C-alpha positions, 0 to 999 in steps of 0.5 A, spaced: 767 085 138 770 092 137 765 098 138 766 100 130 765 093 128 757 094 127 759 100 123 764 097 118 760 098 112 759 105 114 766 107 115 768 104 109 763 108 105 766 114 109 773 112 106 771 112 099 767 119 101 773 122 103 777 120 097 773 126 093 771 130 099 770 137 097 768 141 103 775 142 106 776 149 109 768 151 108 767 156 114 760 153 115 756 159 113 749 156 110 751 159 102 743 159 100 742 162 107 737 157 108 735 153 115 730 147 114 727 144 120 724 137 118 723 130 121 728 125 122 724 121 117 729 117 112 724 118 106 726 126 107 732 128 103 732 136 106 737 139 101 735 135 095 728 136 095 729 144 094 734 143 090 741 145 094 747 141 096 751 140 102 754 147 104 748 150 102 743 150 108 743 148 116 739 142 117 735 141 123 732 134 124 727 131 130 721 127 131 716 131 127 720 137 125 718 141 131 721 147 133 724 145 140 728 149 145 734 146 142 732 148 134 731 155 137 738 155 139 740 153 132 736 158 129 738 164 133 745 161 132 744 160 124 740 167 123 746 171 127 752 168 125 752 163 120 748 166 114 741 164 115 736 169 112 730 163 111 727 158 115 723 152 112 719 148 117 717 142 114 712 136 116 710 130 112 705 126 110 704 119 113 709 121 119 709 116 125 708 122 130 701 124 127 698 118 125 697 115 132 696 118 140 701 119 145 698 113 149 699 108 142 706 110 141 707 109 148 704 103 149 708 100 142 714 102 145 713 099 152 710 093 148 717 092 144 722 094 150 718 090 156 717 096 160 713 102 162 714 108 156 708 112 159 713 117 163 716 119 156 713 125 153 714 123 145 710 130 143 705 127 137 702 132 132 694 131 133 693 137 127 699 137 123 697 144 119 696 147 126 702 144 128 706 147 122 703 154 124 705 154 132 712 152 130 712 158 125 710 162 130 716 160 135 721 162 130 717 169 128 716 171 135 723 169 138 727 175 140 733 173 138 731 171 130 732 178 126 725 180 123 728 180 117 728 172 117 723 169 112 719 163 116 715 159 112 711 152 113 710 146 109 707 139 108 711 134 104 708 129 101 713 123 101 709 120 096 710 125 090 716 129 093 712 136 093 712 141 098 705 144 099 705 151 103 701 152 109 699 159 111 
């Protein structure tokens, strides 16, 4: 089996997408000056939920929407070189990272893989509001992110599509 075979449907869709591709020559600057840090959950459309289109925002996704060291690198680059002036940190309802304990997730993964998974830190979230506040504090206090950058925290409801600000 060719390494491309499992992706044939996606490559065909990509060929159709490329027929009308409109971002050729785009410089990569966030046109709306926005960066969104959010979860990898497939129920979240990070640009659509805030009325933007491709090219408007930098999208940074990981389990739980955490502001990790790599996310901070991206935000430093985005705020200094790519036009980012506002950062949204968005967690969401019914998140797997906030609905089980670290031990429960490790046990489930271990069971599915037939091996011990306790060695891997998954970074579960025990209190989403507190987590959002802590993630925003990382952005606001980073010495290489300008003080002029606005950072806000939000909880996205996957059942209504609404964002709720977290202060």
